[in-house]
A tleap script that builds the chain and sets N, CA, C and O, in Angstrom:
source leaprc.protein.ff14SB
mol = sequence {
  NMET PRO GLY GLY GLY PHE VAL ARG LEU PRO
  GLY GLY SER VAL VAL VAL ALA LEU THR LEU
  PRO ARG PRO ALA GLY GLU VAL GLY ASN VAL
  ARG VAL LEU VAL HIE ALA ALA ASN ARG ALA
  ARG ALA LEU THR ARG LEU ARG ASN LEU GLY
  MET ARG ALA VAL TYR LEU ARG GLY ASN ALA
  GLN PRO PRO THR PRO ASP GLU VAL THR ALA
  VAL LEU HIE HIE PRO ASP GLY LEU LEU TRP
  ARG GLY ALA PRO ASP ARG ALA GLN GLU LEU
  TRP HIE PRO ILE ARG ALA LEU LEU GLY CTHR
}
set mol.1.N position { 113.988 99.711 104.458 }
set mol.1.CA position { 114.485 100.393 105.371 }
set mol.1.C position { 115.606 101.150 104.654 }
set mol.1.O position { 116.485 100.541 104.043 }
set mol.2.N position { 115.564 102.533 104.737 }
set mol.2.CA position { 116.291 103.574 104.078 }
set mol.2.C position { 117.662 103.442 104.093 }
set mol.2.O position { 118.189 103.263 105.192 }
set mol.3.N position { 118.511 103.502 102.881 }
set mol.3.CA position { 119.823 103.300 102.857 }
set mol.3.C position { 120.465 104.246 102.261 }
set mol.3.O position { 119.925 105.054 101.505 }
set mol.4.N position { 121.912 104.223 102.606 }
set mol.4.CA position { 122.394 105.485 102.044 }
set mol.4.C position { 124.197 105.256 102.259 }
set mol.4.O position { 124.716 104.174 102.534 }
set mol.5.N position { 124.745 106.225 102.108 }
set mol.5.CA position { 126.399 106.151 102.030 }
set mol.5.C position { 126.921 107.368 101.688 }
set mol.5.O position { 126.182 108.275 101.307 }
set mol.6.N position { 128.222 107.510 101.787 }
set mol.6.CA position { 128.989 108.695 101.270 }
set mol.6.C position { 130.362 108.338 100.771 }
set mol.6.O position { 130.950 107.270 100.935 }
set mol.7.N position { 130.786 109.451 100.113 }
set mol.7.CA position { 132.137 109.441 99.411 }
set mol.7.C position { 132.879 110.766 99.703 }
set mol.7.O position { 132.448 111.889 99.440 }
set mol.8.N position { 134.111 110.452 100.313 }
set mol.8.CA position { 134.826 111.748 100.603 }
set mol.8.C position { 135.750 112.086 99.343 }
set mol.8.O position { 136.469 111.257 98.784 }
set mol.9.N position { 135.617 113.480 98.967 }
set mol.9.CA position { 136.150 113.981 98.016 }
set mol.9.C position { 137.742 114.375 98.358 }
set mol.9.O position { 138.217 114.443 99.491 }
set mol.10.N position { 138.420 114.606 97.152 }
set mol.10.CA position { 139.919 114.996 97.388 }
set mol.10.C position { 140.067 116.151 98.098 }
set mol.10.O position { 141.014 116.299 98.870 }
set mol.11.N position { 139.096 117.122 97.893 }
set mol.11.CA position { 139.297 118.356 98.694 }
set mol.11.C position { 138.783 118.224 100.245 }
set mol.11.O position { 138.730 119.271 100.889 }
set mol.12.N position { 138.465 117.204 100.777 }
set mol.12.CA position { 137.817 117.065 102.068 }
set mol.12.C position { 136.406 117.186 102.335 }
set mol.12.O position { 135.984 116.926 103.462 }
set mol.13.N position { 135.572 117.584 101.336 }
set mol.13.CA position { 134.357 117.723 101.627 }
set mol.13.C position { 133.618 116.142 101.216 }
set mol.13.O position { 134.304 115.151 100.968 }
set mol.14.N position { 132.300 116.146 101.206 }
set mol.14.CA position { 131.702 114.948 101.161 }
set mol.14.C position { 130.480 115.006 100.529 }
set mol.14.O position { 129.771 116.012 100.503 }
set mol.15.N position { 130.193 113.848 99.970 }
set mol.15.CA position { 128.831 113.713 98.987 }
set mol.15.C position { 128.063 112.745 99.844 }
set mol.15.O position { 128.631 111.668 100.020 }
set mol.16.N position { 126.969 112.893 100.373 }
set mol.16.CA position { 126.211 112.006 101.098 }
set mol.16.C position { 124.882 111.417 100.240 }
set mol.16.O position { 124.142 112.341 99.902 }
set mol.17.N position { 124.490 110.303 99.882 }
set mol.17.CA position { 123.168 109.943 99.234 }
set mol.17.C position { 122.476 109.047 100.313 }
set mol.17.O position { 123.015 108.204 101.030 }
set mol.18.N position { 121.197 109.408 100.268 }
set mol.18.CA position { 120.029 108.589 101.112 }
set mol.18.C position { 119.027 108.246 100.398 }
set mol.18.O position { 118.589 109.086 99.612 }
set mol.19.N position { 118.494 107.132 100.463 }
set mol.19.CA position { 117.410 106.684 100.086 }
set mol.19.C position { 116.264 106.839 101.164 }
set mol.19.O position { 116.350 106.281 102.257 }
set mol.20.N position { 115.039 107.734 100.750 }
set mol.20.CA position { 114.169 108.024 101.987 }
set mol.20.C position { 112.692 107.711 101.272 }
set mol.20.O position { 112.476 107.550 100.070 }
set mol.21.N position { 111.829 107.677 102.278 }
set mol.21.CA position { 110.485 107.663 102.012 }
set mol.21.C position { 110.329 108.919 101.384 }
set mol.21.O position { 111.081 109.850 101.675 }
set mol.22.N position { 109.089 109.077 100.241 }
set mol.22.CA position { 108.696 110.343 99.964 }
set mol.22.C position { 108.082 111.178 101.114 }
set mol.22.O position { 107.364 110.680 101.982 }
set mol.23.N position { 108.393 112.383 101.058 }
set mol.23.CA position { 107.331 113.252 102.170 }
set mol.23.C position { 106.118 113.345 101.885 }
set mol.23.O position { 105.662 113.176 100.755 }
set mol.24.N position { 105.397 113.655 103.007 }
set mol.24.CA position { 103.783 113.698 102.889 }
set mol.24.C position { 102.999 112.586 102.462 }
set mol.24.O position { 101.940 112.713 101.847 }
set mol.25.N position { 103.568 111.376 102.818 }
set mol.25.CA position { 102.975 110.032 102.755 }
set mol.25.C position { 102.646 109.561 101.483 }
set mol.25.O position { 101.820 108.656 101.362 }
set mol.26.N position { 103.328 110.191 100.289 }
set mol.26.CA position { 103.288 109.829 98.955 }
set mol.26.C position { 104.091 108.297 98.897 }
set mol.26.O position { 104.926 107.942 99.730 }
set mol.27.N position { 103.668 107.535 97.794 }
set mol.27.CA position { 104.011 106.288 97.718 }
set mol.27.C position { 105.360 106.082 97.091 }
set mol.27.O position { 105.581 106.700 96.050 }
set mol.28.N position { 106.256 105.331 97.561 }
set mol.28.CA position { 107.567 105.295 96.753 }
set mol.28.C position { 108.795 105.804 97.603 }
set mol.28.O position { 108.505 105.995 98.784 }
set mol.29.N position { 109.940 106.031 97.301 }
set mol.29.CA position { 111.032 106.326 97.603 }
set mol.29.C position { 111.750 107.367 96.915 }
set mol.29.O position { 111.352 107.645 95.784 }
set mol.30.N position { 112.794 108.033 97.416 }
set mol.30.CA position { 113.568 109.152 96.766 }
set mol.30.C position { 114.987 108.913 97.012 }
set mol.30.O position { 115.359 108.527 98.120 }
set mol.31.N position { 115.856 109.129 95.992 }
set mol.31.CA position { 117.301 109.399 96.363 }
set mol.31.C position { 117.659 110.668 96.552 }
set mol.31.O position { 117.381 111.513 95.701 }
set mol.32.N position { 118.256 110.952 97.572 }
set mol.32.CA position { 118.723 112.463 97.923 }
set mol.32.C position { 120.104 112.468 98.098 }
set mol.32.O position { 120.687 111.651 98.810 }
set mol.33.N position { 120.717 113.473 97.394 }
set mol.33.CA position { 122.243 113.779 97.224 }
set mol.33.C position { 122.377 115.108 97.792 }
set mol.33.O position { 121.764 116.082 97.354 }
set mol.34.N position { 123.318 115.148 98.935 }
set mol.34.CA position { 123.955 116.389 99.399 }
set mol.34.C position { 125.292 116.618 99.532 }
set mol.34.O position { 126.056 115.794 100.033 }
set mol.35.N position { 125.625 117.687 99.115 }
set mol.35.CA position { 127.256 117.971 99.114 }
set mol.35.C position { 127.676 119.056 100.301 }
set mol.35.O position { 127.177 120.178 100.388 }
set mol.36.N position { 128.513 118.610 101.048 }
set mol.36.CA position { 128.645 119.618 102.249 }
set mol.36.C position { 130.114 119.327 102.712 }
set mol.36.O position { 130.721 118.400 102.177 }
set mol.37.N position { 130.634 119.991 103.568 }
set mol.37.CA position { 131.888 120.054 104.333 }
set mol.37.C position { 132.059 118.562 105.014 }
set mol.37.O position { 133.140 117.985 104.903 }
set mol.38.N position { 131.021 117.987 105.682 }
set mol.38.CA position { 131.343 116.800 106.276 }
set mol.38.C position { 129.954 116.274 106.397 }
set mol.38.O position { 128.966 116.928 106.062 }
set mol.39.N position { 129.906 114.779 107.006 }
set mol.39.CA position { 128.638 114.167 106.897 }
set mol.39.C position { 127.643 114.765 107.897 }
set mol.39.O position { 126.443 114.688 107.631 }
set mol.40.N position { 128.010 115.298 108.918 }
set mol.40.CA position { 127.205 115.782 109.873 }
set mol.40.C position { 126.346 117.190 109.296 }
set mol.40.O position { 125.192 117.488 109.604 }
set mol.41.N position { 127.221 117.916 108.419 }
set mol.41.CA position { 126.583 119.030 108.180 }
set mol.41.C position { 125.683 118.754 106.819 }
set mol.41.O position { 124.753 119.482 106.471 }
set mol.42.N position { 126.093 117.656 106.164 }
set mol.42.CA position { 124.962 117.368 105.058 }
set mol.42.C position { 123.640 116.870 105.792 }
set mol.42.O position { 122.546 117.287 105.413 }
set mol.43.N position { 123.762 115.953 106.870 }
set mol.43.CA position { 122.675 115.679 107.486 }
set mol.43.C position { 121.891 116.969 108.210 }
set mol.43.O position { 120.663 116.977 108.293 }
set mol.44.N position { 122.571 117.862 108.633 }
set mol.44.CA position { 121.719 118.958 109.213 }
set mol.44.C position { 121.311 119.816 108.099 }
set mol.44.O position { 120.496 120.695 108.378 }
set mol.45.N position { 121.713 119.731 106.919 }
set mol.45.CA position { 121.138 120.645 105.787 }
set mol.45.C position { 119.746 119.968 105.643 }
set mol.45.O position { 118.697 120.612 105.664 }
set mol.46.N position { 119.818 118.578 105.490 }
set mol.46.CA position { 118.427 117.908 105.297 }
set mol.46.C position { 117.362 118.303 106.662 }
set mol.46.O position { 116.197 118.652 106.470 }
set mol.47.N position { 117.901 118.199 107.886 }
set mol.47.CA position { 117.209 118.254 108.826 }
set mol.47.C position { 116.536 119.746 108.978 }
set mol.47.O position { 115.481 119.967 109.573 }
set mol.48.N position { 117.309 120.669 108.359 }
set mol.48.CA position { 116.768 122.147 108.509 }
set mol.48.C position { 115.564 122.472 107.434 }
set mol.48.O position { 114.797 123.434 107.451 }
set mol.49.N position { 115.615 121.573 106.657 }
set mol.49.CA position { 114.497 121.678 105.433 }
set mol.49.C position { 113.181 120.926 105.932 }
set mol.49.O position { 112.088 121.137 105.405 }
set mol.50.N position { 113.355 120.083 106.928 }
set mol.50.CA position { 112.220 119.715 107.643 }
set mol.50.C position { 112.179 118.151 107.593 }
set mol.50.O position { 111.160 117.575 107.972 }
set mol.51.N position { 113.260 117.450 107.136 }
set mol.51.CA position { 113.506 116.048 107.154 }
set mol.51.C position { 114.132 115.595 108.586 }
set mol.51.O position { 115.328 115.314 108.663 }
set mol.52.N position { 113.372 115.545 109.584 }
set mol.52.CA position { 113.907 115.709 110.755 }
set mol.52.C position { 114.580 114.237 111.020 }
set mol.52.O position { 115.686 114.223 111.561 }
set mol.53.N position { 114.003 113.093 110.688 }
set mol.53.CA position { 114.511 111.753 111.218 }
set mol.53.C position { 115.489 111.133 110.059 }
set mol.53.O position { 115.345 110.033 109.525 }
set mol.54.N position { 116.517 112.094 109.793 }
set mol.54.CA position { 117.215 111.448 108.922 }
set mol.54.C position { 118.788 111.189 109.418 }
set mol.54.O position { 119.547 112.022 109.913 }
set mol.55.N position { 119.020 109.919 109.163 }
set mol.55.CA position { 120.223 109.230 109.903 }
set mol.55.C position { 120.966 108.511 108.780 }
set mol.55.O position { 120.382 108.055 107.797 }
set mol.56.N position { 122.201 108.439 108.963 }
set mol.56.CA position { 123.246 107.538 108.137 }
set mol.56.C position { 123.812 106.754 108.888 }
set mol.56.O position { 124.633 107.093 109.741 }
set mol.57.N position { 123.377 105.408 108.625 }
set mol.57.CA position { 123.904 104.544 109.442 }
set mol.57.C position { 124.838 103.567 108.382 }
set mol.57.O position { 124.181 102.856 107.621 }
set mol.58.N position { 126.163 103.502 108.300 }
set mol.58.CA position { 126.877 102.568 107.500 }
set mol.58.C position { 126.972 103.272 106.405 }
set mol.58.O position { 126.542 104.424 106.346 }
set mol.59.N position { 127.671 102.532 105.189 }
set mol.59.CA position { 127.931 102.892 103.801 }
set mol.59.C position { 127.667 101.939 102.841 }
set mol.59.O position { 128.406 101.535 101.943 }
set mol.60.N position { 126.308 101.553 103.178 }
set mol.60.CA position { 125.795 100.359 102.063 }
set mol.60.C position { 125.613 100.704 100.904 }
set mol.60.O position { 125.817 99.897 99.997 }
set mol.61.N position { 125.116 102.192 100.605 }
set mol.61.CA position { 125.087 102.583 99.330 }
set mol.61.C position { 125.393 103.935 99.013 }
set mol.61.O position { 124.650 104.912 98.920 }
set mol.62.N position { 126.678 103.810 98.856 }
set mol.62.CA position { 127.306 105.254 98.591 }
set mol.62.C position { 126.969 105.674 97.317 }
set mol.62.O position { 126.502 104.915 96.468 }
set mol.63.N position { 127.227 107.066 97.116 }
set mol.63.CA position { 126.771 107.482 95.574 }
set mol.63.C position { 127.532 107.064 94.723 }
set mol.63.O position { 128.711 106.807 94.970 }
set mol.64.N position { 126.896 106.898 93.373 }
set mol.64.CA position { 127.814 106.530 92.318 }
set mol.64.C position { 128.479 107.655 91.801 }
set mol.64.O position { 128.165 108.802 92.119 }
set mol.65.N position { 129.628 107.304 90.805 }
set mol.65.CA position { 130.350 108.579 90.258 }
set mol.65.C position { 129.322 109.487 89.549 }
set mol.65.O position { 129.465 110.689 89.770 }
set mol.66.N position { 128.250 109.095 88.685 }
set mol.66.CA position { 127.236 109.769 88.121 }
set mol.66.C position { 126.471 110.693 88.978 }
set mol.66.O position { 126.200 111.819 88.560 }
set mol.67.N position { 126.053 110.240 90.318 }
set mol.67.CA position { 125.488 110.905 91.391 }
set mol.67.C position { 126.632 111.926 91.830 }
set mol.67.O position { 126.166 113.060 91.719 }
set mol.68.N position { 127.868 111.961 92.258 }
set mol.68.CA position { 128.671 112.925 92.461 }
set mol.68.C position { 128.990 113.733 91.562 }
set mol.68.O position { 129.223 114.894 91.897 }
set mol.69.N position { 129.073 113.405 90.386 }
set mol.69.CA position { 129.062 114.602 89.411 }
set mol.69.C position { 127.833 115.452 89.268 }
set mol.69.O position { 127.981 116.656 89.060 }
set mol.70.N position { 126.519 114.881 89.372 }
set mol.70.CA position { 125.253 115.660 89.259 }
set mol.70.C position { 125.370 116.572 90.426 }
set mol.70.O position { 125.088 117.746 90.186 }
set mol.71.N position { 125.704 116.296 91.562 }
set mol.71.CA position { 125.428 117.140 92.779 }
set mol.71.C position { 126.523 118.068 92.799 }
set mol.71.O position { 126.230 119.144 93.322 }
set mol.72.N position { 127.735 117.958 92.368 }
set mol.72.CA position { 128.674 118.854 92.414 }
set mol.72.C position { 128.618 119.913 91.470 }
set mol.72.O position { 129.242 120.960 91.640 }
set mol.73.N position { 127.774 119.652 90.310 }
set mol.73.CA position { 127.341 120.732 89.180 }
set mol.73.C position { 126.220 121.431 89.315 }
set mol.73.O position { 125.736 122.185 88.471 }
set mol.74.N position { 125.674 121.112 90.698 }
set mol.74.CA position { 124.362 121.840 91.018 }
set mol.74.C position { 124.596 123.209 91.865 }
set mol.74.O position { 125.388 123.035 92.791 }
set mol.75.N position { 124.270 124.051 91.795 }
set mol.75.CA position { 124.411 125.207 92.538 }
set mol.75.C position { 124.162 124.977 94.150 }
set mol.75.O position { 124.912 125.380 95.038 }
set mol.76.N position { 123.114 124.344 94.301 }
set mol.76.CA position { 122.611 124.149 95.695 }
set mol.76.C position { 123.251 122.889 96.389 }
set mol.76.O position { 123.392 122.789 97.608 }
set mol.77.N position { 123.573 122.065 95.587 }
set mol.77.CA position { 124.269 120.949 96.087 }
set mol.77.C position { 123.353 119.945 96.919 }
set mol.77.O position { 123.793 119.124 97.724 }
set mol.78.N position { 122.031 120.134 96.604 }
set mol.78.CA position { 121.067 119.152 97.194 }
set mol.78.C position { 120.140 118.735 96.004 }
set mol.78.O position { 119.513 119.586 95.374 }
set mol.79.N position { 120.083 117.614 95.762 }
set mol.79.CA position { 119.202 117.193 94.394 }
set mol.79.C position { 118.427 115.738 95.012 }
set mol.79.O position { 118.716 115.199 96.081 }
set mol.80.N position { 117.473 115.320 94.124 }
set mol.80.CA position { 116.481 114.280 94.276 }
set mol.80.C position { 116.138 113.738 93.127 }
set mol.80.O position { 116.338 114.437 92.133 }
set mol.81.N position { 115.611 112.540 92.953 }
set mol.81.CA position { 115.061 111.807 92.098 }
set mol.81.C position { 114.310 110.680 92.671 }
set mol.81.O position { 114.387 110.394 93.866 }
set mol.82.N position { 113.571 110.025 91.811 }
set mol.82.CA position { 112.894 108.898 92.448 }
set mol.82.C position { 113.689 107.625 92.275 }
set mol.82.O position { 114.362 107.351 91.281 }
set mol.83.N position { 113.518 106.782 93.492 }
set mol.83.CA position { 114.324 105.446 93.349 }
set mol.83.C position { 113.479 104.276 93.519 }
set mol.83.O position { 112.648 104.275 94.428 }
set mol.84.N position { 113.611 103.223 92.695 }
set mol.84.CA position { 114.939 102.943 92.301 }
set mol.84.C position { 115.147 103.821 91.033 }
set mol.84.O position { 114.171 104.265 90.429 }
set mol.85.N position { 116.482 104.081 90.613 }
set mol.85.CA position { 116.860 104.758 89.387 }
set mol.85.C position { 116.204 104.430 88.302 }
set mol.85.O position { 116.095 103.278 87.883 }
set mol.86.N position { 115.667 105.567 87.721 }
set mol.86.CA position { 114.771 105.588 86.588 }
set mol.86.C position { 115.750 106.511 85.542 }
set mol.86.O position { 115.919 107.727 85.636 }
set mol.87.N position { 116.379 105.564 84.471 }
set mol.87.CA position { 117.174 106.184 83.731 }
set mol.87.C position { 116.774 107.392 82.966 }
set mol.87.O position { 117.643 108.204 82.651 }
set mol.88.N position { 115.181 107.634 82.551 }
set mol.88.CA position { 114.944 108.692 81.944 }
set mol.88.C position { 114.660 109.796 82.836 }
set mol.88.O position { 114.654 110.929 82.354 }
set mol.89.N position { 114.389 109.604 84.243 }
set mol.89.CA position { 114.113 110.742 85.101 }
set mol.89.C position { 115.406 111.591 85.565 }
set mol.89.O position { 116.405 111.086 86.077 }
set mol.90.N position { 115.262 112.666 85.359 }
set mol.90.CA position { 116.523 113.819 85.608 }
set mol.90.C position { 116.456 114.253 86.989 }
set mol.90.O position { 115.430 114.065 87.643 }
set mol.91.N position { 117.758 114.977 87.615 }
set mol.91.CA position { 117.648 115.116 88.857 }
set mol.91.C position { 116.931 116.433 89.260 }
set mol.91.O position { 117.026 117.371 88.469 }
set mol.92.N position { 116.239 116.603 90.378 }
set mol.92.CA position { 115.408 117.941 90.651 }
set mol.92.C position { 116.086 118.586 91.766 }
set mol.92.O position { 116.743 117.982 92.614 }
set mol.93.N position { 115.887 119.875 91.723 }
set mol.93.CA position { 116.193 120.574 93.136 }
set mol.93.C position { 115.446 120.355 94.139 }
set mol.93.O position { 114.241 120.196 93.941 }
set mol.94.N position { 115.935 120.300 95.347 }
set mol.94.CA position { 115.006 119.691 96.698 }
set mol.94.C position { 114.001 120.452 96.774 }
set mol.94.O position { 112.933 119.933 97.099 }
set mol.95.N position { 114.046 121.734 96.528 }
set mol.95.CA position { 112.625 122.503 96.675 }
set mol.95.C position { 111.592 121.945 95.754 }
set mol.95.O position { 110.475 122.369 96.049 }
set mol.96.N position { 111.601 121.136 94.738 }
set mol.96.CA position { 110.795 120.692 93.873 }
set mol.96.C position { 109.982 119.534 94.702 }
set mol.96.O position { 108.804 119.268 94.468 }
set mol.97.N position { 110.715 118.933 95.627 }
set mol.97.CA position { 110.358 117.744 96.439 }
set mol.97.C position { 109.652 117.996 97.769 }
set mol.97.O position { 108.812 117.248 98.268 }
set mol.98.N position { 110.131 119.229 98.318 }
set mol.98.CA position { 109.401 119.547 99.567 }
set mol.98.C position { 108.354 120.739 99.074 }
set mol.98.O position { 107.645 121.241 99.947 }
set mol.99.N position { 108.243 121.166 97.833 }
set mol.99.CA position { 107.136 122.136 97.675 }
set mol.99.C position { 107.177 123.574 98.231 }
set mol.99.O position { 106.212 124.268 98.552 }
set mol.100.N position { 108.622 123.910 98.285 }
set mol.100.CA position { 108.575 125.206 98.879 }
set mol.100.C position { 109.183 126.234 97.776 }
set mol.100.O position { 109.261 127.436 98.029 }
savepdb mol mol.pdb
quit
């Protein structure tokens, strides 16, 4: 079951982290990070990219401080990497996952 969570930042924005199956039927999961004004907008950003069945239920796997730092320093505010975490794998822009 995909998991996820969120963290509200002092400025009022949120960072949402979701563990989702890889698109296009590939094996494995990915951890996706989204920075947005609120949770609804974060999920809308993913849905607009073609990830239609994305929902956030609960806060079981909130983003770690390292994940928050990574997404805040990326100009798009959308990152991913393979899950479970592999220390040697770097964060990738979302377009690398979707092939756009």
